[in-house]
C-alpha positions in Angstrom: 121.0 7.3 33.9 121.8 8.4 30.4 118.2 7.9 29.5 117.0 10.0 32.2 119.2 12.8 31.0 117.9 12.8 27.6 114.3 12.8 28.7 114.8 15.3 31.4 116.3 17.9 29.0 113.5 17.6 26.6 110.8 17.8 29.1 112.3 20.9 30.7 111.4 22.4 28.2 109.9 23.0 27.0 108.8 22.8 28.1 109.0 21.8 29.0 108.1 25.0 29.2 106.0 24.7 26.4 103.1 23.0 28.1 102.3 26.0 30.2 100.9 28.0 27.3 98.1 25.6 27.0 96.0 27.4 29.6 94.2 29.4 27.1 90.3 29.2 27.6 87.8 30.1 25.0 87.7 33.9 24.3 88.8 34.8 27.8 91.8 37.1 27.8 94.4 37.8 30.5 96.7 36.2 32.9 96.6 32.5 33.9 97.8 30.9 37.0 99.0 27.2 37.0 97.8 24.7 39.5 101.2 22.9 40.1 99.6 20.0 42.1 97.3 19.1 39.0 100.0 19.7 36.3 102.9 17.8 34.9 105.9 18.6 32.7 107.0 15.1 31.5 109.3 13.4 29.1 110.2 10.0 27.6 113.5 8.8 26.3 114.6 5.4 25.2 117.5 3.4 26.6 118.4 0.1 25.0 115.0 0.2 23.4 113.2 0.6 26.8 111.1 3.7 27.6 112.3 5.8 30.5 109.8 8.5 31.8 110.6 11.6 33.9 109.2 14.9 35.2 110.5 18.2 36.4 109.4 19.2 39.8 110.5 22.9 39.9 109.3 25.3 37.2 107.7 28.7 36.8 105.5 30.1 34.1 104.1 33.6 33.1 101.1 33.0 30.8 98.9 35.6 29.0 96.6 33.8 26.6 93.4 34.6 24.7 92.3 32.1 22.1 90.6 34.9 20.2 93.7 37.2 20.3 96.6 34.8 19.6 98.8 37.6 18.1 99.0 39.2 21.5 99.2 36.0 23.6 102.7 34.9 25.2 104.0 32.4 27.5 107.5 32.3 29.2 108.6 29.2 31.2 111.7 28.7 33.4 112.7 25.2 34.5 115.1 24.2 37.1 117.2 21.5 35.6 118.3 20.1 38.9 114.8 19.1 39.6 114.5 16.4 37.0 113.1 13.2 38.6 113.1 9.8 37.0 112.6 7.8 40.3 116.1 6.7 40.3 118.6 8.7 42.4 121.7 7.5 40.7 120.2 8.3 37.3 118.9 11.7 38.4 122.4 12.6 39.9 124.1 11.7 36.5 121.7 13.9 34.6 123.1 17.0 36.4 126.6 16.2 35.1 128.7 17.6 32.2 127.6 14.7 29.8 124.0 15.7 30.1 122.5 18.9 31.7 125.5 20.4 33.1 123.4 22.0 35.6 126.3 23.9 37.5 126.9 25.9 34.3 123.5 25.8 33.0 121.1 25.5 35.8 118.0 26.8 34.1 116.1 26.2 30.8 113.8 28.7 29.2 111.0 28.5 26.8 109.5 31.7 25.3 106.6 31.6 22.8 106.9 33.3 19.5 103.5 32.6 17.8 100.2 30.7 18.2 97.9 29.2 15.6 94.5 27.6 16.0 94.2 24.2 14.3 90.7 23.2 15.4 87.9 23.8 17.7 90.0 23.0 20.7 93.4 22.6 19.2 96.4 24.9 18.8 100.1 25.0 17.9 102.7 27.2 19.7 105.9 28.2 18.1 108.7 28.9 20.7 112.3 29.4 21.4 113.6 26.7 23.8 117.0 27.2 25.3 118.7 24.4 27.1 122.4 23.9 28.0 123.0 27.4 26.6 121.7 26.4 23.0 118.6 27.8 21.5 116.3 26.2 18.9 112.9 26.8 17.6 110.2 24.1 18.3 106.4 23.7 17.6 104.2 22.3 20.2 100.7 21.1 19.3 98.2 21.2 22.3 94.6 20.9 23.1 92.5 23.0 25.5 89.4 21.7 27.4 87.4 23.0 30.2 88.4 21.4 33.5 86.2 22.5 36.4 87.0 26.1 37.3 89.7 26.4 34.6 91.2 24.7 31.7 93.5 21.8 31.0 96.1 21.9 28.2 97.6 18.6 26.9 100.1 18.2 24.2 103.5 16.7 23.3 106.5 17.4 20.9 109.4 15.2 19.9 113.0 16.8 19.8 116.5 15.6 19.1 118.6 15.9 22.3 121.8 16.5 20.4 120.4 19.8 19.1 121.0 21.0 22.5 124.3 19.2 23.2 122.7 16.9 25.7 124.5 13.5 25.7 128.2 14.1 25.3 131.0 11.6 24.7 129.9 8.1 24.2 126.2 9.2 24.3 126.2 11.3 21.1 125.5 8.6 18.6 122.3 7.4 20.1 123.3 3.7 20.2 122.5 3.4 23.9 120.2 6.4 24.6 117.9 7.4 21.7 118.3 10.7 20.0 114.5 11.4 20.0 112.9 12.7 23.4 109.3 13.3 23.6 108.2 16.2 25.8 104.7 16.1 27.1 102.5 18.5 29.2 99.3 18.2 31.2 98.7 21.6 32.7 95.8 22.8 34.7 95.2 26.6 35.0 92.8 29.1 36.1 92.3 32.8 34.9 93.2 35.7 37.1 90.0 37.7 37.7 90.0 41.1 36.1 90.4 43.9 38.6 
């Protein structure tokens, strides 16, 4: 239950949030639409040394990306923190509580891109502001872009310290039971909106 909280938070973000920018495709510019059924915003945390994975079921993204015009590309992702799912009802319920996501006070997490860099033929980095539980921090998400049928698939991951966002209060601050590092991962499928 603590483990789920930590991972959820990271995932939401960025993701959570973060993963959605990966929809860039070649030199094509414009808006992109995410295929939710083929996309995943995930996370992994450790509890007593064991890995606990999770996903967020409810999130929205606005994506404008051109691999040849990175300076004008931007991504905004909003995640419903109550939609965290680790496959354990008791744990998922605890994640909504004040020790973890405090979803009554902070129901949404938001990620907004601030810059993009090309690091290889199919690889990029996105700098972004990630806000969770009312706290904003800067993150950098490395990702790859590959052709995926009618669109593209973006995949990447970044590790964050959950305590940077105040996630894990009381006995969980130290990381002795639930690890401080949470890995946020994205696998996003998207298609470009046809130009009018």
